[in-house]
N, C-alpha and C positions, 0 to 999 in steps of 0.2 A: 504494500500500500504506500502510495507516495506521501511523504511527510507534508504537513501543512503548517501554516503560521501558528495554529493552535498548539501543535506538538512542540514547536520551538518555544512558545511562551510558557508551556508547562515545564519543560526541562530547565529553562532559564529562570523560572520563578517570577516572571513579570507578565504584565498584561499584553494582549495582542496589539494594542495601540502602541505600546512601547517598542515592541518588535518592529512594527511598521515604521516608527520613527527612525529606528536604527537602519532599516533597509533603505529608507529614503534619504539618509544622511542628514537628518534634521538635527537642530541643536536641542539643548535642554535635556540631554541624556547624559548621566554621569559616565565617566570612563569605566568604572567598575561594572555598571549595568551593561554598557556597550560591549565590554569584554565577555560577559556571561552570555549575552545574546549571540555574539559571533562564535563562541565556543559551541553553543547549542546548534547553530546552523552548520558548523563544520562536522559535528558529531552525527547529525541526521542526514548530512549531505543534501540539505534543503536547497532547492532551486525555486526562487520566487516566480510566480506566474505573472508574466507581463500583461497578459490579457486581463487577469483579475484586477491588477493594479489600475489598469486603464479604466475598467468599468467602475472602479471605486472612486474615480476622479483623481487618482494619484498620477505621478509622472509615469510615462510609459517606459522610460529608460531606453528609448530608441531614438536614433538620429538618422535622418535621411540625407543621402548624397545624390544630388541631381546633376546629370552630365549629358552632354551631346558632343561627342568627339570621335573622329574617324580613325584615330590612332590607338590601337589596342595597347601598345606599349606605354603610352602616356597615361591612359585611363588606369592601367594596372598600378602604376606608381601613385596616382591620386588615391585610388581605393586603398592601397596599402598604408599610405600615410594617415588617412582618416580612420581606418580600422585599427591601426596600432594605438592611436590615441584613445579611441573608444574602449579598447580592451583594458587600458590602464584605469578607466573610470567605471568598468563594469557595465558598459552601455552597448547595446546591440546596434549594428549598422544595417540600414536598408539602402542598397545602391539601386537607384532608379534611372534607367535611360530615359531621355526626353527628346522631343523634337521641337527645336526653337522655331522652326518654320510653320508649325501647326497653329492655326488660329484658336485651337482648343487647349493650348498649353496651360494657361492659367486655370482653366476648369479642371484639367487633369491633376494639376498640383493640389487644388482644393480637395478633390476626391481622395487623393493620397493622404492628405492631412486628416480628413474625416475618418478614413478607414483604419489608419495606424495610430493616430493621435501622437505623432512623434513630438519629442521635446524641443527639437530644433532642426535646422536644415543647413547643409553646406552646399553652396552653389559653385560649380566649376564652369569654366569658359566653354561655350558661349552663353550658357544659361545665366551666368553671373550678370549679364547685361540685358536680360529679358525683363523690361520694365513691368510688364503685366504680371510676371511672377512675383516681383518685389511688392507690387501693390497688393496682390492676393495674400502674401505672407503677412504683410503689415496689417491688413484688414482683419486677419484672424488672430493677430497677436502672437505669431510664431517667431521666435528669435531665429536669425540667420546670419551667416558670415559668408563673404564672397572671396573666391580665389581669383586673383588677377582681373579685377573689374576695369573697364575702360571708360565708364560713364558714371555720373552721379555718385562720386566717391563718398560724399557726406552721409549717404543714407544708411550705411552700416559699417561695421568693422570689416577689415579686409587684409589680405596678405598678398603680396605681389613681388615681382622682380622687374628690373628695368629692361624691357624688351627692346627699346630703341637703342640703348647703349650696348646691349649684347650684340645686336645685329651690326651696329657700327664697329664694334671690336672685331667681329669675324671678317667683315669686309675689309677693314684696315689690315688685318693679318694677310689677306690675299693680295692686297695692294703692295704691302711691304715685301712680299715674295717676288714681286715684279709683274703681277697680272694687271692688265689694263682692260681687257675684254672679259668682264665678269657677269655671267648670267645669274639671274635671281628668280626663284620660284616662290610666288606668294602663297600664303596659306589660305584656308577656307574663308570665303567672303563674310561669313557670320561671326568670325572671331576678331575682336578688336586687336589682338596681338598681331594679326596678319598685317594690318595697316601700320602698326608700330614698327614691326621688323622691316617692312618696306621703307619706311621713313629713315630708319637707321642705316640701311644700305645706301640710300640716296645721299644721306648726310655725309657718309664717309667718302663717297665718290666726289661730292662737291668740295670737300675740304682738301682732297688730293688734286683737284683741278681736272678730274676726269669727267667729260660730258656724260650726262645721263642718256642712255639709248633705250627707248621703249621696246625695241625689238629684242633686247636681251632680258626682258621681264615677261614671265609667263604665269598664268593663273593656275593654282593647284587647289587640292581639297584636303590636304594633310593626310593623304593616303598614298600607298605605293603606286597604284595605277596612274594617278594624276602626275606623280613625279616622273614616271616612265614616259608618259605622253609628252610632258613638257621637255624632258631631256631630248626626245627625238626631234621636236621642233627646233630647239636651240642648236642642236648639232647638225641640223640640215641647212642652217644659214650659210650663205656664201662665205662669210667671214665669222665662223663660230667662236664662241667664247673659249678661252683657255682655262677658265675656272667657272664652276657653277655652285652657287650657294643656295641650298634649298631650306625653306623655313621650318622643316622638321626632319628627323632622321628617316621616317618612312619614305618621304619623297626623295631624299638623298639616295636611299637604297634603290629606288626606281631609276635614278640617273646612273648609278653604278652598273645596273643591269644593262642599260642601253649602251654604255661605254664598252662593257665586256662583249656584248653581242656584236658590236662594230669592230672589235679587235683593237680598241684603243687601250693604251697603257695608262693606268691610274697609279701614281700621279704624273707619269712621264708625259703623256699627251694631254691629259685633262686632270685638273685638280677638282675634287668634289668635297663640299662641306655641308654639314647639317646643323640641326638645332634640337636641343633637349638632352642629349646624352642618355638615351634610353639604353636598355640592355642590348638592343639591336646594334648600336653603334660599334661596340667592340667585337661583335660577332661577324660583321661584314669583312670582305676582303677587297682591298686593304682596309684595316680598321679606320673608322671614320673620324676625321677632324670635325669637331662639333662644339656647340655651346652647351655647357652643363647647366641646365636649368634645375634648381633645387626642388623638383616637382614633389617628391615625397615630403620634403620638409615644409613646403608651402601648405600641403594638405594637413600635415600634422599640426602646424602652427594655427591654421584656420580653425581646426577642431578644438584646440586648446582655448582659443578666444571665445568660441561658442560656449564652452563649459564655464569659463571664468566670468562671462558677461561683460568683459571689458569692451569699450568702444575706442578702438585704436586702429591705426593703419600701419602695418609693418612691411618693410621692404627687405627681401633677402638677397644676398649677393649671387651673381652668376660667375662662371669660370670658363675661360677658353681652354679647350682640351685639344691639343695638337697631336694627331696620330699620323698614320702613313698615307692618307688620301690626298694630302696637299703638299706641293713642292713648287719651286720656281718653274715658270714655263720653259719648255724646251726651245720654243721659238718666241722671241719677244713680240708683244702685240704691236 
């Protein structure tokens, strides 16, 4: 028979209300009483029923993560960061894929809240900038924290990195190697980070006195297929780039595939760079030069802010990771 809160209260010698206070982390419980309750819980191997707590009007001890991203490697890191922090708090994670292009998005989020009664929500890009979702959460009084928002920063706590500077740093690295024809693959149109990384690329070119060439910029979707398609277009140009910087590692992997298929040497004939430093980056051949985005740390920190209730904006540092996929051009631009 599964132990209940009544069994815990009997062994601990306290009321069920006191046990409930301990489970919910409430104040006004002495350390001695708290210890007795926790020992009884451990002895019985008691697992609280989240559904029962929710029906009783208590915290559900559940947090929702909303995401809409085409990179499985990126999402894995986001989920790991949120899950790790939730485990430390004894809170369950509900990871919910979303479609920011859907006109029903806010309604779907509202239904999720009604069905799960989550205590708070973590929003990752591009859901983080879905104004209808922010309005829905605020109308329901549900706390939320955003990862890498690009708009209306004052509405909530957030954690981000400097995408503009990171893209500037990578482009500058390629310029310093001697590249002048540098292709760039933009990320998904729904992500604010896509525009920010494009801006960083253009800023680095401008500072170096290299004219911006629209033909060297292609639109991508943050997935392998779009990187492959963009790589084919760029390398079919009459005067193709000697380096291609993709806005994430998945698209950079697509470019590498195109180069290998065409018999091009990387980095001898073509340098390739990515963004994120997911596990994929070190598994490719050659290993990928990329921007290390602290993705897991962003998610971990955002979840910590949700639990703390702080209203702050944190910026975490990025890192340029130079591996074997970039080198000086064999023929000067």
